[in-house]
KEPA-176657 format. One record per residue (C-alpha): residue in one letter; y, z, x. Coordinates in steps of 0.05 Angstrom, whole numbers. Example, Ala and Ser with C-alpha at 12.3 -4.5 7.8 and 13.67 -1.06 7.14 Angstrom:
<atoms>
+----+--------+--------+--------+
! aa !     yy !     zz !     xx !
+----+--------+--------+--------+
!  A !    -90 !    156 !    246 !
!  S !    -21 !    143 !    273 !
+----+--------+--------+--------+
</atoms>
This chain:
<atoms>
+----+--------+--------+--------+
! aa !     yy !     zz !     xx !
+----+--------+--------+--------+
!  X !     -3 !     -1 !      1 !
!  X !     65 !    -16 !     28 !
!  X !    109 !     41 !     45 !
!  X !    181 !     44 !     24 !
!  X !    238 !     64 !     83 !
!  X !    294 !     98 !     54 !
!  X !    359 !    107 !     91 !
!  X !    397 !    163 !     61 !
!  X !    476 !    167 !     79 !
!  X !    525 !    219 !     61 !
!  X !    589 !    211 !     11 !
!  X !    644 !    253 !     18 !
!  X !    674 !    214 !    -37 !
!  X !    673 !    151 !    -85 !
!  X !    696 !    108 !    -35 !
!  X !    644 !    133 !     16 !
!  X !    593 !    125 !    -33 !
!  X !    601 !     50 !    -44 !
!  X !    616 !     37 !     29 !
!  X !    544 !     67 !     41 !
!  X !    511 !     26 !     -5 !
!  X !    556 !    -40 !     19 !
!  X !    534 !    -29 !     81 !
!  X !    458 !    -20 !     71 !
!  X !    440 !     54 !     49 !
!  X !    383 !     51 !      3 !
!  X !    416 !    124 !    -23 !
!  X !    466 !    159 !    -19 !
!  X !    476 !    244 !    -27 !
!  X !    542 !    273 !    -48 !
!  X !    571 !    340 !    -66 !
!  X !    578 !    359 !   -140 !
!  X !    648 !    397 !   -163 !
!  X !    619 !    467 !   -141 !
!  X !    560 !    497 !   -100 !
!  X !    542 !    446 !    -49 !
!  X !    532 !    460 !     30 !
!  X !    601 !    431 !     42 !
!  X !    652 !    469 !      0 !
!  X !    705 !    421 !     29 !
!  X !    665 !    352 !      4 !
!  X !    664 !    362 !    -78 !
!  X !    666 !    316 !   -118 !
!  X !    678 !    294 !   -199 !
!  X !    630 !    289 !   -249 !
!  X !    654 !    230 !   -267 !
!  X !    665 !    202 !   -196 !
!  X !    587 !    216 !   -191 !
!  X !    572 !    182 !   -249 !
!  X !    612 !    120 !   -221 !
!  X !    582 !    121 !   -160 !
!  X !    507 !    123 !   -192 !
!  X !    523 !     56 !   -244 !
!  X !    546 !     26 !   -170 !
!  X !    487 !     42 !   -133 !
!  X !    434 !     30 !   -184 !
!  X !    451 !    -41 !   -184 !
!  X !    421 !    -47 !   -115 !
!  X !    357 !    -10 !   -141 !
!  X !    399 !     51 !    -98 !
!  X !    399 !    117 !   -111 !
!  X !    446 !    178 !   -118 !
!  X !    420 !    250 !    -92 !
!  X !    473 !    314 !   -107 !
!  X !    475 !    377 !    -65 !
!  X !    471 !    431 !   -109 !
!  X !    442 !    477 !    -43 !
!  X !    495 !    535 !    -43 !
!  X !    452 !    612 !    -58 !
!  X !    475 !    624 !   -136 !
!  X !    507 !    687 !   -158 !
!  X !    488 !    721 !   -228 !
!  X !    562 !    708 !   -248 !
!  X !    553 !    638 !   -237 !
!  X !    479 !    622 !   -268 !
!  X !    515 !    595 !   -334 !
!  X !    563 !    547 !   -303 !
!  X !    509 !    519 !   -259 !
!  X !    467 !    507 !   -312 !
!  X !    522 !    468 !   -348 !
!  X !    538 !    427 !   -286 !
!  X !    464 !    406 !   -281 !
!  X !    467 !    377 !   -348 !
!  X !    524 !    339 !   -330 !
!  X !    497 !    307 !   -270 !
!  X !    430 !    292 !   -314 !
!  X !    483 !    256 !   -357 !
!  X !    514 !    216 !   -303 !
!  X !    442 !    191 !   -288 !
!  X !    434 !    218 !   -215 !
!  X !    365 !    216 !   -196 !
!  X !    360 !    274 !   -163 !
!  X !    393 !    340 !   -146 !
!  X !    380 !    380 !    -72 !
!  X !    363 !    457 !    -82 !
!  X !    370 !    518 !    -40 !
!  X !    363 !    572 !    -96 !
!  X !    304 !    568 !   -133 !
!  X !    329 !    594 !   -197 !
!  X !    368 !    523 !   -193 !
!  X !    294 !    501 !   -189 !
!  X !    282 !    527 !   -246 !
!  X !    337 !    497 !   -289 !
!  X !    317 !    427 !   -263 !
!  X !    248 !    436 !   -296 !
!  X !    276 !    453 !   -363 !
!  X !    324 !    395 !   -360 !
!  X !    268 !    348 !   -331 !
!  X !    306 !    326 !   -270 !
!  X !    278 !    315 !   -197 !
!  X !    282 !    365 !   -152 !
!  X !    278 !    362 !    -62 !
!  X !    279 !    420 !    -20 !
!  X !    351 !    426 !     21 !
!  X !    334 !    431 !     89 !
!  X !    369 !    504 !     78 !
!  X !    303 !    534 !     40 !
!  X !    286 !    532 !    125 !
!  X !    224 !    476 !    118 !
!  X !    192 !    480 !    186 !
!  X !    115 !    488 !    176 !
!  X !     58 !    456 !    134 !
!  X !     44 !    516 !     92 !
!  X !    119 !    524 !     63 !
!  X !    125 !    451 !     54 !
!  X !     57 !    460 !     15 !
!  X !     87 !    515 !    -20 !
!  X !    140 !    476 !    -35 !
!  X !    104 !    419 !    -72 !
!  X !     69 !    472 !   -113 !
!  X !    134 !    503 !   -139 !
!  X !    161 !    435 !   -167 !
!  X !    194 !    392 !   -105 !
!  X !    189 !    320 !   -105 !
!  X !    206 !    317 !    -33 !
!  X !    224 !    366 !     19 !
!  X !    286 !    363 !     75 !
!  X !    246 !    376 !    143 !
!  X !    279 !    430 !    197 !
!  X !    320 !    384 !    246 !
!  X !    280 !    415 !    304 !
!  X !    212 !    389 !    284 !
!  X !    184 !    339 !    336 !
!  X !    147 !    280 !    309 !
!  X !     83 !    306 !    319 !
!  X !     97 !    369 !    283 !
!  X !    118 !    321 !    233 !
!  X !     56 !    287 !    225 !
!  X !     14 !    340 !    222 !
!  X !     66 !    364 !    162 !
!  X !     44 !    296 !    121 !
!  X !    -31 !    303 !    133 !
!  X !    -33 !    367 !    107 !
!  X !     15 !    352 !     45 !
!  X !     11 !    277 !     38 !
!  X !     33 !    275 !    -34 !
!  X !    103 !    299 !    -10 !
!  X !    162 !    256 !      5 !
!  X !    180 !    277 !     74 !
!  X !    261 !    267 !     87 !
!  X !    289 !    276 !    163 !
!  X !    352 !    281 !    201 !
!  X !    358 !    222 !    240 !
!  X !    442 !    226 !    258 !
!  X !    499 !    265 !    265 !
!  X !    519 !    342 !    276 !
!  X !    472 !    386 !    296 !
!  X !    473 !    459 !    275 !
!  X !    437 !    502 !    331 !
!  X !    404 !    553 !    282 !
!  X !    352 !    531 !    240 !
!  X !    382 !    517 !    176 !
!  X !    388 !    571 !    120 !
!  X !    374 !    621 !    175 !
!  X !    445 !    622 !    196 !
!  X !    487 !    687 !    181 !
!  X !    538 !    689 !    245 !
!  X !    599 !    655 !    202 !
!  X !    589 !    708 !    150 !
!  X !    575 !    760 !    193 !
!  X !    643 !    739 !    237 !
!  X !    692 !    721 !    193 !
!  X !    667 !    730 !    113 !
!  X !    646 !    654 !    104 !
!  X !    577 !    646 !     85 !
!  X !    534 !    574 !    117 !
!  X !    494 !    581 !     51 !
!  X !    555 !    586 !      3 !
!  X !    586 !    522 !     41 !
!  X !    629 !    554 !     72 !
!  X !    609 !    553 !    156 !
!  X !    670 !    576 !    202 !
!  X !    625 !    531 !    259 !
!  X !    618 !    595 !    304 !
!  X !    556 !    553 !    345 !
!  X !    632 !    518 !    374 !
!  X !    662 !    574 !    399 !
!  X !    677 !    596 !    477 !
!  X !    629 !    655 !    493 !
!  X !    618 !    694 !    556 !
!  X !    545 !    711 !    583 !
!  X !    524 !    780 !    609 !
!  X !    460 !    807 !    629 !
!  X !    432 !    881 !    613 !
!  X !    481 !    911 !    666 !
!  X !    549 !    880 !    643 !
!  X !    545 !    831 !    703 !
!  X !    571 !    763 !    680 !
!  X !    509 !    708 !    685 !
!  X !    556 !    650 !    677 !
!  X !    621 !    631 !    670 !
!  X !    644 !    622 !    592 !
!  X !    629 !    569 !    561 !
!  X !    605 !    534 !    494 !
!  X !    534 !    566 !    495 !
!  X !    513 !    543 !    430 !
!  X !    545 !    476 !    418 !
!  X !    495 !    425 !    414 !
!  X !    505 !    344 !    428 !
!  X !    496 !    305 !    361 !
!  X !    434 !    273 !    339 !
!  X !    420 !    198 !    345 !
!  X !    346 !    178 !    331 !
!  X !    355 !     98 !    324 !
!  X !    302 !     84 !    379 !
!  X !    255 !    137 !    348 !
!  X !    254 !    107 !    265 !
!  X !    192 !     66 !    276 !
!  X !    155 !    130 !    300 !
!  X !    179 !    181 !    251 !
!  X !    162 !    127 !    204 !
!  X !     93 !    123 !    227 !
!  X !     93 !    202 !    228 !
!  X !     99 !    196 !    151 !
!  X !    172 !    214 !    147 !
!  X !    198 !    159 !     91 !
!  X !    266 !    181 !     83 !
!  X !    324 !    173 !    142 !
!  X !    383 !    223 !    128 !
!  X !    454 !    212 !    160 !
!  X !    488 !    276 !    172 !
!  X !    560 !    277 !    157 !
!  X !    589 !    292 !     88 !
!  X !    654 !    310 !    113 !
!  X !    661 !    239 !    157 !
!  X !    712 !    188 !    132 !
!  X !    688 !    113 !    110 !
!  X !    697 !     84 !    180 !
!  X !    644 !    119 !    204 !
!  X !    599 !    113 !    138 !
!  X !    608 !     42 !    147 !
!  X !    588 !     42 !    226 !
!  X !    529 !     82 !    227 !
!  X !    501 !     67 !    160 !
!  X !    495 !     -1 !    187 !
!  X !    462 !      7 !    251 !
!  X !    413 !     44 !    227 !
!  X !    406 !     -3 !    167 !
!  X !    397 !    -66 !    216 !
!  X !    346 !    -23 !    258 !
!  X !    304 !    -12 !    185 !
!  X !    308 !    -83 !    176 !
!  X !    285 !   -106 !    249 !
!  X !    221 !    -48 !    234 !
!  X !    205 !    -91 !    165 !
!  X !    218 !   -153 !    191 !
!  X !    153 !   -137 !    248 !
!  X !    108 !   -107 !    195 !
!  X !    123 !   -135 !    123 !
!  X !     46 !   -112 !    106 !
!  X !     67 !    -43 !    124 !
!  X !    141 !    -29 !    106 !
!  X !    192 !    -52 !     57 !
!  X !    260 !    -23 !     39 !
!  X !    270 !     19 !    -18 !
!  X !    327 !    -11 !    -56 !
!  X !    345 !    -89 !    -50 !
!  X !    395 !   -131 !    -19 !
!  X !    412 !   -155 !     48 !
!  X !    485 !   -141 !     81 !
!  X !    533 !   -191 !    123 !
!  X !    582 !   -149 !    168 !
!  X !    641 !   -174 !    200 !
!  X !    634 !   -126 !    254 !
!  X !    581 !   -105 !    312 !
!  X !    554 !    -40 !    296 !
!  X !    565 !      3 !    350 !
!  X !    547 !     81 !    350 !
!  X !    591 !     98 !    417 !
!  X !    650 !     86 !    379 !
!  X !    628 !    129 !    323 !
!  X !    652 !    207 !    328 !
!  X !    602 !    242 !    375 !
!  X !    594 !    296 !    419 !
!  X !    544 !    263 !    468 !
!  X !    474 !    238 !    440 !
!  X !    408 !    274 !    433 !
!  X !    347 !    259 !    406 !
!  X !    341 !    333 !    401 !
!  X !    262 !    355 !    396 !
!  X !    237 !    293 !    362 !
!  X !    194 !    295 !    432 !
!  X !    187 !    366 !    443 !
!  X !    229 !    408 !    485 !
!  X !    272 !    366 !    532 !
!  X !    338 !    379 !    582 !
!  X !    408 !    368 !    557 !
!  X !    402 !    373 !    486 !
!  X !    474 !    414 !    500 !
!  X !    547 !    403 !    497 !
!  X !    569 !    467 !    537 !
!  X !    626 !    438 !    571 !
!  X !    668 !    419 !    505 !
!  X !    648 !    424 !    432 !
!  X !    698 !    361 !    422 !
!  X !    683 !    288 !    417 !
!  X !    691 !    251 !    483 !
!  X !    665 !    183 !    452 !
!  X !    651 !    125 !    502 !
!  X !    653 !    114 !    574 !
!  X !    706 !     60 !    590 !
!  X !    714 !     69 !    657 !
!  X !    742 !    109 !    712 !
!  X !    823 !    113 !    736 !
!  X !    834 !     71 !    801 !
!  X !    907 !     77 !    820 !
!  X !    959 !    115 !    783 !
!  X !   1036 !    103 !    789 !
!  X !   1096 !    145 !    761 !
!  X !   1081 !    114 !    684 !
!  X !   1013 !     82 !    692 !
!  X !    945 !     82 !    718 !
!  X !    891 !     19 !    719 !
!  X !    818 !     31 !    702 !
!  X !    762 !      4 !    742 !
!  X !    707 !    -29 !    693 !
!  X !    697 !    -80 !    643 !
!  X !    717 !    -54 !    587 !
!  X !    783 !    -82 !    543 !
!  X !    838 !    -37 !    517 !
!  X !    891 !    -39 !    458 !
!  X !    955 !     -3 !    444 !
!  X !    937 !     64 !    411 !
!  X !    873 !     72 !    435 !
!  X !    855 !    142 !    446 !
!  X !    824 !    165 !    511 !
!  X !    800 !    223 !    539 !
!  X !    780 !    261 !    602 !
!  X !    756 !    326 !    635 !
!  X !    806 !    369 !    671 !
!  X !    816 !    429 !    708 !
!  X !    771 !    478 !    681 !
!  X !    721 !    433 !    639 !
!  X !    778 !    423 !    589 !
!  X !    773 !    360 !    552 !
!  X !    843 !    331 !    549 !
!  X !    867 !    271 !    506 !
!  X !    919 !    224 !    504 !
!  X !    948 !    151 !    472 !
!  X !    952 !     90 !    499 !
!  X !   1029 !     69 !    490 !
!  X !   1018 !      3 !    522 !
!  X !    964 !    -47 !    550 !
!  X !    975 !   -101 !    609 !
!  X !    901 !   -121 !    625 !
!  X !    870 !    -64 !    658 !
!  X !    942 !    -26 !    671 !
!  X !    946 !     26 !    622 !
!  X !   1012 !     62 !    596 !
!  X !   1004 !    123 !    563 !
!  X !   1054 !    152 !    512 !
!  X !   1071 !    211 !    562 !
!  X !   1027 !    224 !    631 !
!  X !    974 !    268 !    625 !
!  X !    969 !    330 !    675 !
!  X !    916 !    330 !    719 !
!  X !    897 !    259 !    706 !
!  X !    870 !    242 !    781 !
!  X !    838 !    183 !    809 !
!  X !    764 !    184 !    801 !
!  X !    777 !    214 !    735 !
!  X !    716 !    185 !    685 !
!  X !    754 !    156 !    620 !
!  X !    725 !    168 !    549 !
!  X !    750 !    131 !    489 !
!  X !    744 !    169 !    429 !
!  X !    793 !    121 !    382 !
!  X !    788 !     52 !    394 !
!  X !    834 !     16 !    348 !
!  X !    810 !    -63 !    352 !
!  X !    748 !    -39 !    314 !
!  X !    777 !     12 !    270 !
!  X !    818 !    -45 !    245 !
!  X !    752 !    -85 !    243 !
!  X !    727 !    -32 !    198 !
!  X !    789 !    -25 !    156 !
!  X !    783 !    -75 !    103 !
!  X !    717 !   -106 !     76 !
!  X !    671 !    -97 !    125 !
!  X !    604 !   -116 !     92 !
!  X !    576 !   -158 !     36 !
!  X !    511 !   -141 !      5 !
!  X !    470 !   -190 !    -34 !
!  X !    409 !   -187 !    -72 !
!  X !    362 !   -257 !    -61 !
!  X !    339 !   -273 !   -123 !
!  X !    290 !   -335 !   -157 !
!  X !    310 !   -366 !   -223 !
!  X !    262 !   -416 !   -264 !
!  X !    276 !   -451 !   -319 !
!  X !    217 !   -462 !   -379 !
!  X !    213 !   -518 !   -433 !
!  X !    195 !   -472 !   -504 !
!  X !    185 !   -498 !   -568 !
!  X !    249 !   -469 !   -588 !
!  X !    295 !   -496 !   -530 !
!  X !    291 !   -457 !   -456 !
!  X !    277 !   -400 !   -426 !
!  X !    303 !   -373 !   -359 !
!  X !    269 !   -326 !   -307 !
!  X !    304 !   -292 !   -255 !
!  X !    256 !   -236 !   -211 !
!  X !    285 !   -197 !   -145 !
!  X !    236 !   -209 !    -93 !
!  X !    188 !   -141 !    -95 !
!  X !    231 !   -111 !   -151 !
!  X !    240 !   -126 !   -228 !
!  X !    252 !   -184 !   -272 !
!  X !    293 !   -209 !   -332 !
!  X !    298 !   -267 !   -376 !
!  X !    334 !   -302 !   -430 !
!  X !    315 !   -343 !   -482 !
!  X !    356 !   -399 !   -513 !
!  X !    342 !   -427 !   -576 !
!  X !    369 !   -497 !   -593 !
!  X !    349 !   -563 !   -605 !
!  X !    367 !   -611 !   -530 !
!  X !    365 !   -686 !   -534 !
!  X !    327 !   -729 !   -478 !
!  X !    385 !   -740 !   -416 !
!  X !    394 !   -817 !   -395 !
!  X !    402 !   -790 !   -327 !
!  X !    364 !   -736 !   -279 !
!  X !    396 !   -662 !   -299 !
!  X !    354 !   -624 !   -240 !
!  X !    411 !   -626 !   -193 !
!  X !    468 !   -601 !   -247 !
!  X !    424 !   -549 !   -274 !
!  X !    408 !   -533 !   -206 !
!  X !    473 !   -520 !   -187 !
!  X !    496 !   -490 !   -253 !
!  X !    448 !   -431 !   -244 !
!  X !    459 !   -417 !   -178 !
!  X !    530 !   -409 !   -185 !
!  X !    527 !   -333 !   -166 !
!  X !    591 !   -320 !   -122 !
!  X !    621 !   -269 !   -161 !
!  X !    561 !   -231 !   -170 !
!  X !    515 !   -182 !   -126 !
!  X !    457 !   -234 !   -126 !
!  X !    453 !   -297 !    -89 !
!  X !    396 !   -354 !   -106 !
!  X !    349 !   -376 !    -59 !
!  X !    311 !   -422 !   -106 !
!  X !    314 !   -454 !   -177 !
!  X !    242 !   -479 !   -214 !
!  X !    255 !   -531 !   -256 !
!  X !    190 !   -564 !   -279 !
!  X !    169 !   -629 !   -264 !
!  X !    185 !   -680 !   -313 !
!  X !    238 !   -638 !   -344 !
!  X !    281 !   -681 !   -379 !
!  X !    330 !   -648 !   -430 !
!  X !    403 !   -657 !   -428 !
!  X !    435 !   -581 !   -430 !
!  X !    508 !   -580 !   -430 !
!  X !    538 !   -544 !   -374 !
!  X !    567 !   -488 !   -421 !
!  X !    505 !   -470 !   -446 !
!  X !    472 !   -459 !   -379 !
!  X !    533 !   -425 !   -357 !
!  X !    527 !   -373 !   -417 !
!  X !    453 !   -366 !   -401 !
!  X !    459 !   -344 !   -327 !
!  X !    507 !   -295 !   -345 !
!  X !    460 !   -253 !   -394 !
!  X !    406 !   -265 !   -354 !
!  X !    459 !   -233 !   -290 !
!  X !    465 !   -170 !   -335 !
!  X !    395 !   -173 !   -363 !
!  X !    379 !   -169 !   -292 !
!  X !    428 !   -117 !   -275 !
!  X !    399 !    -69 !   -328 !
!  X !    326 !    -75 !   -309 !
!  X !    345 !    -62 !   -245 !
!  X !    369 !      1 !   -274 !
!  X !    315 !     14 !   -308 !
!  X !    269 !      4 !   -247 !
!  X !    304 !     57 !   -209 !
!  X !    307 !    106 !   -264 !
!  X !    221 !     98 !   -279 !
!  X !    214 !    113 !   -196 !
!  X !    228 !    189 !   -205 !
!  X !    191 !    232 !   -192 !
!  X !    175 !    306 !   -223 !
!  X !    126 !    357 !   -207 !
!  X !    106 !    419 !   -249 !
!  X !    107 !    483 !   -215 !
!  X !     26 !    505 !   -212 !
!  X !     42 !    580 !   -183 !
!  X !     19 !    582 !   -124 !
!  X !     35 !    652 !    -81 !
!  X !     91 !    646 !    -29 !
!  X !     71 !    649 !     49 !
!  X !    110 !    703 !     57 !
!  X !    116 !    713 !    143 !
!  X !    177 !    737 !    155 !
!  X !    198 !    815 !    169 !
!  X !    276 !    818 !    138 !
!  X !    279 !    808 !     71 !
!  X !    351 !    775 !     76 !
!  X !    316 !    710 !    102 !
!  X !    295 !    694 !     35 !
!  X !    369 !    686 !     11 !
!  X !    362 !    708 !    -65 !
!  X !    424 !    723 !    -93 !
!  X !    406 !    731 !   -164 !
!  X !    358 !    758 !   -207 !
!  X !    338 !    687 !   -243 !
!  X !    315 !    675 !   -166 !
!  X !    285 !    740 !   -146 !
!  X !    244 !    733 !   -210 !
!  X !    221 !    672 !   -192 !
!  X !    193 !    694 !   -125 !
!  X !    163 !    755 !   -164 !
!  X !    123 !    701 !   -204 !
!  X !     98 !    669 !   -140 !
!  X !     83 !    743 !   -101 !
!  X !    133 !    752 !    -61 !
!  X !    182 !    817 !    -89 !
!  X !    242 !    815 !    -53 !
!  X !    300 !    840 !    -99 !
!  X !    357 !    804 !    -93 !
!  X !    367 !    821 !    -17 !
!  X !    413 !    762 !      2 !
!  X !    449 !    781 !     67 !
!  X !    523 !    763 !     33 !
!  X !    506 !    817 !    -11 !
!  X !    476 !    858 !     31 !
!  X !    504 !    851 !    112 !
!  X !    452 !    893 !    146 !
!  X !    473 !    928 !    211 !
!  X !    447 !    891 !    271 !
!  X !    422 !    839 !    235 !
!  X !    390 !    769 !    266 !
!  X !    438 !    721 !    254 !
!  X !    408 !    658 !    279 !
!  X !    343 !    627 !    295 !
!  X !    352 !    573 !    348 !
!  X !    300 !    531 !    381 !
!  X !    359 !    521 !    435 !
!  X !    341 !    563 !    481 !
!  X !    392 !    583 !    534 !
!  X !    335 !    606 !    587 !
!  X !    307 !    539 !    589 !
!  X !    375 !    510 !    594 !
!  X !    386 !    542 !    655 !
!  X !    328 !    525 !    686 !
!  X !    293 !    605 !    677 !
!  X !    235 !    585 !    623 !
!  X !    172 !    596 !    664 !
!  X !    134 !    565 !    607 !
!  X !    158 !    499 !    618 !
!  X !    156 !    502 !    707 !
!  X !    223 !    541 !    716 !
!  X !    240 !    602 !    758 !
!  X !    232 !    670 !    745 !
!  X !    296 !    694 !    709 !
!  X !    346 !    725 !    765 !
!  X !    380 !    769 !    712 !
!  X !    359 !    834 !    677 !
!  X !    349 !    827 !    599 !
!  X !    373 !    828 !    542 !
!  X !    432 !    774 !    556 !
!  X !    488 !    780 !    509 !
!  X !    541 !    732 !    487 !
!  X !    609 !    756 !    481 !
!  X !    674 !    741 !    444 !
!  X !    742 !    749 !    476 !
!  X !    755 !    806 !    418 !
!  X !    702 !    852 !    448 !
!  X !    653 !    829 !    397 !
!  X !    575 !    818 !    431 !
!  X !    510 !    788 !    405 !
!  X !    446 !    808 !    427 !
!  X !    388 !    753 !    458 !
!  X !    319 !    756 !    444 !
!  X !    273 !    706 !    472 !
!  X !    215 !    698 !    428 !
!  X !    164 !    656 !    474 !
!  X !    112 !    661 !    424 !
!  X !    158 !    618 !    378 !
!  X !    187 !    588 !    434 !
!  X !    253 !    610 !    388 !
!  X !    317 !    642 !    415 !
!  X !    338 !    687 !    365 !
!  X !    415 !    715 !    364 !
!  X !    431 !    787 !    336 !
!  X !    493 !    824 !    322 !
!  X !    502 !    879 !    368 !
!  X !    572 !    913 !    359 !
!  X !    632 !    908 !    404 !
!  X !    646 !    927 !    484 !
!  X !    672 !    995 !    482 !
+----+--------+--------+--------+
</atoms>
C-alpha cells in the first residue's frame, strides 16, 4: 500500500497559512484564539475557517493547537471553542490536557497528541493510541532507530516528527523553568526562553568551570537530508517549527522541504505519495541558509552527536558570506564569491564572543559601506548575512503557484453528453448535460479540447482531454464553458468531501496509564476533569500541575543535551573523567542557581531549582 507523506507547516496567521499551502504544505497547524502553546499566535475562528476552505481544495488539512493545560474555570470556554472549530471545518486538534481529549470524543473530532504530552517511549505512544489519539507528535530528541521501534510496537497510530526549526533544550511538556523564574508557564503558551539566557557554571566547591556562556542554547534543527530515513522509520508527517515566524520564513522553508519530498516520491512512486494534491512552481530558489537560524543540527536523528549547541550566542548568524579583507575609514572589502545588496544585514563575532550586527548602506562590487563602521571589526573576521535584501524581494510578492493536474473526459450519452474530471490518485467529479446537438460539418475535437482545458483562473491544470474516436456532435463553445465551470466546482466539492472522509477517530479503550515518573506534577494535571480521566486509567495524581503548587527544589528540565558530553567529559562516550567536583550548578547574575544532575542510566541531564547564592 502506498504511504502518504505529509509536510506540516506552521501558520502564525491566515496569510502564513495560505502561503504554506501555496508553497507545498500538505497540512498546516495554527493557533486557536486561546489555549495554544504559543499564546502570541492566536487566530479568530473566522480566519481558521477561511484557511480550512482554502486548504481543503488542495486536499490539504488544517490542525489547530489547543495544547495548553486548562484550569477548571476555563473548561466551559474550551468546550465552546471546540464546537466552533468543528463548525469551521478543522481536521484535527492538537491536545496536551486530557480534559480536552474527552471533549473531542464527545463532539467527534480527531485528536492528535501534542509533543507537550512527552512522547518518547513506545509504551507511552501505545497508551495515547488506546486513549483515543489518532496521531502522536514524538519528542524531538528521538533518533530514527527509536522512531522505528515505536512504529513497530504501535503500527496503527500516525507518527509526526519535527524536522526543522528552533529546538527546546528540555523534553516538551517537562520544562518548568520559565514558570519557576518568571511566572510564565511554557505549558500555558508563555515560555520566556530561559534556555537562551547566559549562565555561569560552577562546581560543588564554588569554582568557575567555564566562562559565562549560553550553556542551554541549542542550534536549530535541519533534517532535510534525513527525510527519507525518517519515512522509512515509520514517520508520516514532517513538521516545521515556527508558529511565531513570518510568511517569508514559511515560504522558503516549506518550499525547500516540499521539493525534497517530491524528489523522494519520484524515486519511489510505488512506495510513497504526497498527502495532498498539486505541484508548485516557485519564483525563487529555496535556500535554508537564508532563513533565520542559529546554525543547524540534525539533533539526535543518528543518536548522540557533538555540535548540537549554540553556546556562543542565542541569536541567528545567518549564512557565511566571506571574510573581511581590506579596511578603510568608512568601508571594507570582502573576500569570497558572495554578492551583496544595499540594505543587507551582516554580523560577526566581536570581542568576548558577542555577536555584533550592522546594515550595509552602499555596495560597490565587493566593497561595502556600512551605515556606521562597526567597532571591533578586524581584517580576517568571518562575516555572516542574516538579512538578504535580494532574497526577501523575491519572497515579498507572489512567489509560488500551486496547480493540481487533472484529466477530463467527454462521453456521449443518449440525452447529450457527460464530462468527467479526475485528480490523479484522488477524487473525481462529473457533470451531465442534457440537450440535443446536431452533427458537426467540421472536426470539433480541437475546439472541444481547447474549451475544456481553459482552466487558467482555477487551481487546476488540464493534462489531457479524452474524446471518443468518431465523436462528431456540434457543441457550442458557451455550453462547453458552462459545463467546464460546473465540473470545476463539483471537483472542488469532491475534494473537500475526500478530506473529510479521511479523518480518523479512535475510541478510548481504557488501558492503564504507564506510570513511570517520580513527581506528580510531571503529568501536568491542572483541572478536576483531567484528574478524573487519569484516575479512570489507573493513575491517581489529583490536580497536581507545577503551575498550581510550585514545589521547592523542583526538577525544572529534563534534557538530552548534556554538558558533560559537550565538554568532552562523558566517559560512556569516550570522554575524559570529569576534573570538577559535582554537582555542577548553573548561575544567573541575580544569584539564582540551578543544580545539574547527570542521569547516565537514561543518558539525560536534569536541571533542578537550587535557590540563590548566599
